[in-house]
C-alpha positions in Angstrom: 0.0 -0.1 0.1 1.3 3.6 -1.2 2.3 6.2 1.7 -0.7 8.4 0.2 -3.2 5.5 0.7 -2.0 4.6 3.8 -2.3 8.4 5.3 -5.8 8.2 3.5 -6.7 5.1 5.2 -5.2 6.5 8.5 -7.4 9.3 8.5 -10.4 7.6 7.6 -10.0 5.1 10.4 -9.3 8.3 12.8 -12.5 10.1 11.9 -14.6 6.6 12.3 -13.4 6.2 15.5 -13.9 9.9 16.7 -17.4 10.0 14.8 -17.8 6.4 17.1 -16.7 8.2 20.6 -18.5 11.5 20.0 -21.8 9.1 19.4 -21.1 7.3 22.1 -20.8 10.7 24.3 -23.8 11.8 22.7 -25.6 8.6 24.4 -24.1 9.0 27.7 -24.9 12.6 28.0 -21.4 14.0 27.8 -18.7 14.6 25.6 -15.9 11.8 25.3 -12.8 12.2 27.1 -9.5 13.1 25.0 -6.2 13.5 26.1 -3.9 16.8 24.7 -1.0 14.3 24.3 -0.5 10.5 24.1 1.4 10.7 27.1 -1.3 12.4 29.1 -3.9 9.7 28.4 -1.7 7.4 30.6 -1.8 9.6 33.3 -5.1 11.5 33.3 -8.2 9.9 35.1 -10.5 8.3 33.1 -14.2 9.3 33.5 -14.9 5.6 33.4 -12.8 2.6 34.6 -12.5 -1.1 33.1 -15.3 -2.1 35.0 -17.9 0.4 33.2 -16.5 0.9 29.8 -16.3 -1.9 27.0 -12.7 -2.1 25.5 -14.3 -1.6 22.3 -15.2 2.0 23.0 -12.1 2.7 24.6 -10.2 1.9 21.7 -13.2 3.9 19.4 -12.1 6.8 22.2 -8.4 6.9 21.4 -8.0 4.9 18.1 -7.1 8.5 16.6 -4.7 9.9 18.9 -2.7 6.3 18.7 -2.7 5.4 15.2 -1.2 9.1 14.9 2.3 7.9 16.6 4.6 7.2 13.8 5.0 3.1 13.6 1.6 2.4 14.8 -0.4 0.4 12.5 -3.1 -0.8 14.4 -5.3 -1.2 17.8 -7.5 -4.2 19.0 -9.0 -5.5 22.1 -6.9 -8.7 23.4 -6.7 -10.6 26.3 -4.0 -11.8 28.5 -4.5 -13.9 31.7 -8.3 -13.7 31.1 -8.4 -10.2 31.3 -9.1 -7.7 28.6 -6.4 -5.4 27.1 -5.7 -2.8 24.4 -2.9 -4.1 21.7 -1.4 -1.5 19.6 0.4 -3.3 16.6 3.8 -1.9 15.6 5.9 -2.0 12.9 9.2 -2.4 15.0 9.8 -2.4 18.9 11.3 0.9 18.9 12.3 3.4 22.3 10.6 6.0 20.1 7.2 4.5 19.6 7.3 2.7 23.2 7.6 6.0 24.8 4.4 7.6 23.2 2.1 4.6 23.8 0.8 5.1 27.1 0.6 1.9 29.5 -2.9 2.0 30.4 -6.1 3.7 28.7 -9.7 3.8 30.2 -8.5 1.6 33.4 -7.3 -1.0 30.5 -3.7 -2.5 30.4 -1.9 -1.3 27.1 0.2 -3.8 25.5 2.5 -3.5 22.5 2.7 -6.0 19.6 5.3 -5.9 16.8 3.3 -6.9 13.8 5.2 -5.5 10.9 3.3 -3.6 7.8 -0.2 -4.3 7.7 -1.4 -5.2 4.0 -4.7 -6.1 2.6 -5.5 -9.8 1.6 -5.3 -10.2 -1.7 -8.4 -11.8 -3.5 
């Protein structure tokens, strides 16, 4: 996938995640909480905890900021030790990426997974 197409895909995913977060916030009667920077997300007190917010909604709230980190290629819900976690897929494990990915989001642990490039499946 070309660089321009990847950028368009990231913007589209970010827009979808942002729209989902706004919809969820509207349904809950409040605006979604967003962090100023990815580092702030790790230290900010979340409005909801892991017990009250499904992982998919936590991902929707933070997908745009996570996908804006150079080297991040995806975000998904995983499980470790029977507990839900948020997984951030990266091209390679680099200090510059690891430092920018928060350790927790919305009360969920965040794990980094080296996936390499993500490519569409051929038909």
